[in-house]
N, C-alpha and C positions, 0 to 999 in steps of 0.2 A: 435350447432354453436361454432366454435373455433375462438378466436382472438389471433393473434401472435404479440408480440412486443419484442423490444430489451431492455435489462436491463443491465446497466453497472455494472461490478463487479471489485473489485481491484485484480489485478494479484500480488500476494505476491512475487513470485520469480522474476518477471520483476522489481518490485518496489525495492526489495533488491539489485538487480544488478545495478539499476539506482543510488541508494544511494551510493553504493560502487564506481561506476565509477566517480560520482561527487566528492567524497571524494579524490579519487586518482588524479583527475584533479586539486584539490585545494591543494594537498599535505598534507592532513589531515589523520592521522593514526586512527585506531580504538581506540587505547589507549588514543590518544589526545582528541578524541571525548568523550570518557568515562569520562575523567577528567573534560572537559568543561561542560558536561551535568550532572555532579554529579551523575553518575551511580555507584553502588557498584561493579559491575562486567562488564568487557569488553564483556562478552558473550552475553549480551543484544544486542550489535551492531552486533556481528557475527550472531545472530539469525535473525536479519533483513536481512543480506546478504543472508542467506540460505533460506529465505522466510518461516521461522517457525512462525514468527509473524511480526506485523507492529509497527512502532512508534505510540504512542498515539497522539491525536490531539495536545496537548500542546507540546509534543516533536517535532511534525512535524513543529510547528511554530518556535521553536528554531533552529531545523536543517535547515530549509529554510533560516533563518537568517545567520547562520554560513556558509552555502554553497553559499549564495548570489543568491538564486533563489526563485521563487514563490512556494508555497506549491503544486500547481497543476503540477509543473515540477518534483516533487519528486514521485508522486503517478502515477503508470501505471494502466490503466484499459483496460478491454476487454469487449466485448458485449456478453451477454448470451441471447439466444432466449427463450422466455417464451410463452407458450400457455395457454390461459385461455378458458375453455370449460364450458358450462352451463349443469349441471347435476341435473335434477329434480328441477329446479328453483334456484339451488345454484351454485356458481362458484367454480371450482377446478383449482389449479395451477399445471402445470407439467413443468419440465425443461429438 
C-alpha cells in the first residue's frame, strides 16, 4: 500500500531571486546589507542570490525587518510529492 502526500521544500534559487528583487525595490545594495548585517564578506549575500545557501533564521528575522516584509514573504517554497510504502511492516520513503 502506498500513501502519497505533498511536502513543502524551500526553493533556494527562487528565494535568492526574491531577496534580490526586494532589495532592488528598496534601493538596498548587497554591500549596504553586508554592513548592516555585520557580515565579514559581501559574498554571503551573493550566495543567497545564487541559491547556494539560505540566510539563517536569525538573519531572516533581520532581513525581513530591513526589507519591511514578513519572513514568509522572503522564503519561496515548492511542493515535493512523497510516497510512503509499507515494506514488510516498515515504512520507506521515496521522492
